[in-house]
Structure formats: C-alpha cells, structure tokens
C-alpha positions, 0 to 999 in steps of 0.5 A: 761397542765402545762409547764415551760420554765425557763433555764436551765430546761424545762418541760411539763405535760398534761392530757387527757380523756379516748379515748375509751369513746369518740370513743364510740360516733363515728357513733352514732352521725353525724360528725358535731354534734360530733365535735360540742359536743367536742367544747362545752366540752360535749365530751372529746377532743382526746388525740392528741389535748392535746399532741400538745396543739391545742387550739381553734376549730370551725366546720361547714358543710364541714369546720373545723378550728383549732388553735395552738400557736407554743411553744418550745416543737414543735421544731425540731433540726433546731430550727423550729416547726417540720413538723410532728406538721404542718402535724398533723394540716393539717391532723386534719383540713382536715380530721375533715372537712370531718367528718362534712359531714358524717351522723351517721353510717358512718366513715372515714380514711385518705388515703393520706395526701400531704403537701407542707411546704412553710415557717418556723414556730417559737414561733414568728409566732404567732397563727397558724390557719389551715382551712380545706375545703371539696372539693368534697365528694362522696359515698366512697371517699372525698377530702379535703384541708387545709391551715395553716396561721400565725398571719400575714395571711401568708400561711405557709403550704398547704395540700390535703387529700383523705379519704375513707368513710365506714359504721361503725358496728352498736353499740352493 
C-alpha cells in the first residue's frame, strides 16, 4: 500500500489478491490451519484486510488478535475513526476466533454483532489491538466476544457476536 498525507492532496492506493483463490481453501482445511497459513503468507489475506489496512494477526484455538494503526483515511466527518472500521475489527476478531475452532468441512456466518463504543479513536490512539475469544461453541451456533484496546490498554469498544455453523459443500 502507498499513502501520502501531504497538504493539500492526500491519496491512498492498495492492491489485493484474487479472493476466489483464497476462498477455495475454506472447508478443505480446519479454521486454525487456514488462518495460520494466511498469517504465514502461504495464503493471501482477504481484500478487507488491505482495504482498512489491518496489520498484524495472531491465531490460536478459540482466540484471534488483529491490530490496526488508525489513519486519516479511517476518519468520519467528526474527525474520529468511523464506527464501521471499529465494527469491522471487532467482527473480524470475533468471527475468526470462531473459525479457529472449526474442522475442515464446516463453515460459519455471523448472525449478529452487538457493539458498544466506549471511547473515540484518532491517530493519537496509537496501535489498536482487538482480541476475539470464543465464549461457547455448540454444533450449530457459537458465541464470541471481541475487545478493542488502544496503546494505553484502555478499552475502546466491546462486541459480542453469534455465528451460525453449517456443513460446507464438498469441493468439486
């Protein structure tokens, strides 16, 4: 990604890999294996990671952490990071935490995302760290939470997410 923030003109460009190629691996590998392959660079990250510039990611069974450095291009008209960007971080961490618990052949989708915004975020907030954790996983649904903190470890936002689990069609 390239970015300029020189007055008066600011610009940003980025690139991504074909998302269909990465999606072909979903269901063929367990969720934790798939995420670790993305982290290692063996599989391309999904385009959303590049779009909002999510940085580091860590994954363990039932837990995922993602990081983002707030930038001007994340801002809303109020001069703070847009709630949609914050919600995307929370959704990513919670959903991917659920994904780490799934065996090959099982998929998921979010049923809901309930977000509580506690503090505004600006570029001065420093690195945002979002940790998602599975609270409960059954055969058909899973419940996860995500906590977003700033560089000073202050809680910025919190979310809970319910996910629907389902068998994936066998690859052709």
